C-alpha positions in Angstrom: -7.6 -14.8 27.5 -7.3 -16.1 23.9 -10.0 -15.6 21.4 -11.4 -18.8 19.5 -8.6 -18.4 17.0 -5.9 -18.5 20.0 -4.8 -15.3 19.3 -4.0 -12.3 21.8 -4.8 -8.8 21.7 -2.8 -6.3 24.1 -3.6 -2.8 25.3 -1.7 -0.5 27.6 -1.7 -0.8 31.1 -1.4 2.0 33.6 1.3 2.6 36.4 -0.2 1.4 39.8 2.5 4.0 41.4 4.1 7.1 40.4 7.7 5.0 39.7 6.0 1.8 38.6 7.1 0.3 35.2 4.3 0.0 33.0 2.8 -3.3 32.2 0.3 -4.8 29.5 -2.4 -6.7 30.0 -3.8 -9.5 27.5 -7.3 -7.9 26.4 -10.3 -10.2 26.9 -12.1 -8.9 23.8 -11.0 -9.8 20.5 -9.9 -7.2 18.1 -11.6 -8.4 14.7 -15.4 -6.6 14.6 -16.8 -10.2 13.8 -14.8 -11.7 16.4 -16.2 -9.0 19.0 -19.7 -9.9 17.9 -19.5 -13.3 18.2 -17.8 -12.9 21.8 -20.4 -10.8 23.4 -23.5 -12.5 22.1 -21.7 -16.1 23.5 -21.4 -14.2 26.8 -24.8 -13.0 27.0 -26.2 -16.5 26.3 -24.2 -18.0 29.0 -26.1 -15.9 31.5 -29.7 -16.4 30.1 -31.8 -19.3 30.9 -33.1 -21.7 28.1 -29.4 -22.1 26.5 -28.1 -25.5 27.3 -24.4 -25.7 28.1 -22.5 -27.4 25.5 -25.5 -27.5 22.6 -25.6 -23.8 22.2 -23.5 -22.6 19.0 -22.8 -19.2 18.4 -21.4 -18.3 15.1 -20.7 -15.4 12.4 -23.3 -14.8 10.0 -21.6 -15.0 6.4 -23.7 -12.0 5.3 -24.4 -9.7 8.1 -25.1 -6.8 5.2 -28.3 -4.4 4.8 -29.5 -5.4 8.3 -29.1 -9.1 8.2 -28.1 -10.9 11.3 -24.1 -10.1 12.3 -24.5 -13.3 14.6 -26.7 -16.5 14.6 -27.8 -18.5 17.8 -28.3 -22.5 17.3 -29.5 -24.7 19.8 -29.1 -28.4 18.5 -30.4 -27.3 15.1 -33.9 -26.9 16.7 -33.6 -23.3 17.4 -32.0 -20.5 15.2 -32.0 -17.0 16.1 -30.8 -14.0 14.3 -28.8 -11.2 16.2 -27.5 -7.9 15.6 -24.8 -6.6 17.4 -23.6 -3.0 18.1 -20.7 -0.8 20.4 -22.5 2.1 22.4 -19.1 3.5 23.0 -18.9 3.9 19.1 -21.9 6.4 18.7 -20.8 7.9 21.9 -17.4 8.7 20.6 -18.8 9.7 17.2 -20.7 12.2 18.7 -18.0 13.4 21.0 -15.6 13.9 18.0 -17.8 15.9 16.4 -18.2 18.3 18.9 -14.4 18.4 19.6 -14.0 19.1 16.2 -16.5 22.4 16.4 -14.7 23.4 19.5 -11.5 23.5 18.1 -12.9 25.5 15.2 -13.9 28.0 17.3 -10.7 28.3 19.1 -8.8 29.0 15.8 -11.4 31.5 14.6 -11.0 33.5 17.9 -7.0 33.1 17.5 -7.3 34.9 14.0 -10.0 37.1 15.2 -7.8 38.8 17.8 -4.4 38.4 15.4 -2.7 36.1 17.6 1.0 35.6 16.2 3.9 33.7 16.9 7.7 34.0 16.2 8.0 29.9 16.4 5.9 27.1 16.3 4.5 25.2 19.2 1.2 23.4 20.1 -1.0 24.1 23.1 -2.6 20.9 24.4 -5.7 21.7 26.6 -6.5 19.4 29.4 -9.8 19.8 31.5 -10.4 18.8 34.8 -13.8 19.0 36.4 -15.6 18.8 39.9 -18.7 17.2 38.2 -18.4 14.1 36.6 -22.0 14.5 35.0 -21.8 17.3 33.1 -19.3 18.2 30.1 -18.6 21.6 30.6 -16.1 23.6 27.9 -15.0 27.1 28.8 -15.7 29.7 26.2 -13.6 29.1 22.7 -12.7 33.1 23.8 -10.9 32.1 26.8 -9.0 29.6 25.6 -7.6 31.9 22.5 -7.0 34.9 24.5 -4.6 32.5 27.3 -2.8 30.8 24.2 -2.3 34.0 22.6 -0.9 35.7 25.6 1.8 32.8 25.7 2.9 33.2 21.8 5.3 35.3 22.4 8.5 34.5 23.5 7.9 30.4 24.0 11.0 28.6 23.3 10.5 25.8 26.0 7.9 23.1 27.2 5.5 25.1 29.5 2.6 24.3 31.8 0.0 26.8 32.7 -2.4 25.9 35.2 -6.0 27.9 34.8 -9.6 27.8 36.6 -10.7 25.1 33.9 -7.5 22.6 34.3 -4.0 22.9 32.4 -2.8 23.8 29.0 0.6 22.3 28.0 2.6 24.1 25.8 5.3 22.5 23.5 7.3 23.9 20.9 6.9 22.4 17.4 9.6 21.6 14.5 9.5 22.8 10.9 7.5 19.8 10.4 3.4 20.6 9.9 1.6 20.6 12.8 -1.0 18.3 12.5 -3.8 19.7 14.4 -5.9 22.6 13.7 -3.9 25.7 13.8 -3.4 29.5 13.3 0.1 30.6 11.6 2.3 29.1 14.0 0.0 28.3 16.7 -1.5 24.4 16.9 -4.3 23.7 19.2 -5.5 20.3 20.6 -8.1 19.6 23.3 -7.6 16.2 25.3 -11.0 14.9 24.7 -10.5 11.7 26.6 -10.2 13.4 29.9 -13.7 15.2 29.6 -16.2 13.5 31.1 -19.3 11.9 29.3 -22.5 13.7 29.9 -26.1 12.1 30.1 -27.0 14.3 27.0 -24.1 12.3 25.2 -25.4 9.0 26.0 -29.2 10.0 25.2 -28.1 11.1 21.9 -25.9 8.0 20.9 -28.7 6.0 22.0 -31.2 7.8 19.7 -28.5 7.3 16.8 -28.7 3.6 17.5 -32.5 3.4 17.6 -32.7 5.1 14.0 -29.8 2.9 12.6 -31.4 -0.2 13.7 -35.0 0.5 12.7 -34.6 -1.6 9.5 -33.2 -4.6 11.2 -33.9 -7.9 10.1 -32.8 -9.6 13.4 -35.3 -10.7 16.4 -32.4 -9.6 18.7 -30.4 -6.7 19.5 -27.0 -6.8 21.6 -25.3 -3.6 22.6 -21.8 -3.9 24.1 -19.4 -1.6 25.7 -16.1 -1.6 27.4 -16.4 2.1 28.7 -19.7 2.3 30.2 -18.3 1.0 33.4 -16.5 4.7 33.9 -19.9 6.5 34.0 -22.5 4.1 35.5 -21.9 4.9 38.8 -23.2 8.3 38.2 -25.6 8.1 35.0 -26.0 4.2 34.8 -29.8 4.4 36.1 -30.7 7.3 34.0 -28.9 6.0 30.8 -30.3 2.5 30.9 -33.9 3.9 31.9 -33.3 6.1 29.0 -32.7 3.0 26.7 -35.6 1.2 27.5 -37.9 4.2 26.7 -36.0 4.8 23.4 -36.2 0.9 22.1 -39.7 0.5 23.4 -41.0 1.3 19.5 -37.7 -0.6 17.7 -38.5 -3.8 15.7 -36.8 -6.1 18.0 -38.2 -8.5 20.5 -35.4 -8.5 22.7 -32.5 -5.7 23.5 -29.7 -6.5 25.6 -26.8 -4.3 26.8 -23.9 -6.1 28.2 -20.7 -4.5 29.4 -17.5 -5.1 31.6 -13.9 -3.9 31.7 -11.7 -4.6 29.0 -8.3 -5.5 30.2 -8.9 -4.1 33.5 -9.6 -5.9 37.0 -11.3 -9.2 36.7 -13.6 -9.0 33.5 -15.6 -11.9 34.3 -16.8 -10.8 37.5 -17.4 -7.3 36.3 -19.8 -8.5 33.5 -23.1 -7.1 33.6 -26.5 -7.6 31.6 -29.2 -5.3 31.3 -32.4 -6.4 29.8 -33.5 -3.2 27.6 -36.4 -4.7 26.1 -37.9 -8.5 26.6 
């Protein structure tokens, strides 16, 4: 699907079988910030009563600074409605990124504390697995550091170590800098994308959104996500209910969450609108 400017976006696809050739899907959601904002508001009003088909114009606001409208809805020049638009996932992953950085710092500190040494440069990539998709569980940093230190001597080729919490991929590094947190010749990385999102992460992200939007000048707020579908089977009701409580005191007459899958499956069939505040 092309955006209004006829441009196409692309995201990487996943093989459907172990030997399948990777393919790319045309991303439904535009790449540009203002284009995304208009796109999501347009998708929302198409699903709400009171906005006549063919007579409703959704456009970007020229001045969206200092709490001004991101998007303006016009109906036959009779109704002019301002909308703030934000992404739930951005706040969610911003919080996750902070948590990841702190965790890596603890691992490096433990490597320093136990005096881990390695004759050759390598990176330990930690991939967590979990049996509980509702919780984010990180093993103690000391355990990761001890495992990495035990493999530090004599590592010359790529190696995978299976552990009780997942697997660690050890990869020799060249003479170039290791662009991950490191101690001496030992670099450490945590694949945060494989970790499950917890309810606490969502509630923290929602609280941050509420705080940021308290000075908004728009009567409507639209929150969008192309990642929430991964968690809504386990956390959906709790997240939506928390969002409804959190936005009760916010200065918006209406708040909506609209979400679907970006480039995976049938986008239109998977769009869901939640009335957070009406």
